[in-house]
C-alpha positions, -999 to 999 in steps of 0.1 A, spaced: 0 -3 1 28 21 9 42 18 -29 14 31 -45 4 62 -24 40 71 -19 50 107 -37 78 93 -55 86 62 -79 97 30 -61 105 -1 -84 126 -30 -73 147 -56 -94 161 -93 -92 199 -97 -81 207 -92 -119 192 -60 -123 160 -68 -142 128 -47 -129 102 -69 -111 80 -44 -100 74 -5 -102 44 15 -84 19 38 -104 40 72 -98 70 50 -114 49 45 -141 34 78 -145 72 96 -145 84 65 -174 56 67 -197 59 29 -196 32 5 -182 45 -17 -155 47 -46 -180 62 -28 -206 91 -18 -175 95 -55 -165 131 -70 -169 152 -45 -190 123 -29 -207 129 1 -184 156 17 -200 135 25 -230 119 53 -210 158 68 -205 163 99 -227 186 84 -259 209 106 -249 215 97 -210 211 55 -217 248 50 -224 259 64 -191 228 49 -174 236 16 -185 276 15 -172 262 31 -141 238 1 -137 265 -23 -145 287 -8 -123 264 -12 -95 256 -48 -103 292 -58 -106 299 -40 -71 269 -38 -52 268 -4 -48 245 23 -40 237 46 -71 229 81 -69 220 101 -101 201 122 -123 187 114 -157 160 120 -177 131 104 -188 118 106 -224 80 102 -219 59 88 -248 42 122 -251 73 139 -257 77 152 -224 112 156 -207 112 143 -173 143 146 -150 146 124 -117 171 119 -92 171 82 -87 184 65 -56 190 25 -55 203 5 -28 209 -33 -25 190 -53 -3 212 -82 8 197 -117 22 206 -126 59 239 -143 46 249 -112 26 243 -122 -7 218 -98 -28 188 -107 -36 176 -77 -54 179 -37 -52 149 -13 -46 148 24 -59 133 58 -59 127 80 -86 121 118 -75 111 138 -99 130 169 -103 121 187 -135 112 220 -118 147 221 -106 163 210 -138 133 229 -163 159 261 -169 192 237 -176 175 216 -200 158 246 -216 188 261 -222 203 227 -236 228 222 -211 
């Protein structure tokens, strides 16, 4: 219930980084349905200019079980650009293995509005 009413996008992945759930706010931000965001489908929502950087960072997180903090853009299917601050943490099992990751997406579009309007 918390996921559905949270004012931020929330998603979870398996240990290999494949998306297994996303809440309504995350769906609204990405412009993808929950089914489209499953697995590695979420990358389709990342702005083409940000994809290479985000994919590289994502692989580093998976390889090193790091916490991830970054800003990126989603290119919504209606053409809207949505800036988000992403924060992702590993979810360990009691014996220290990584069972998956949980992430939060915060819409920071207003904060970055002038930045992308100037083309920076």
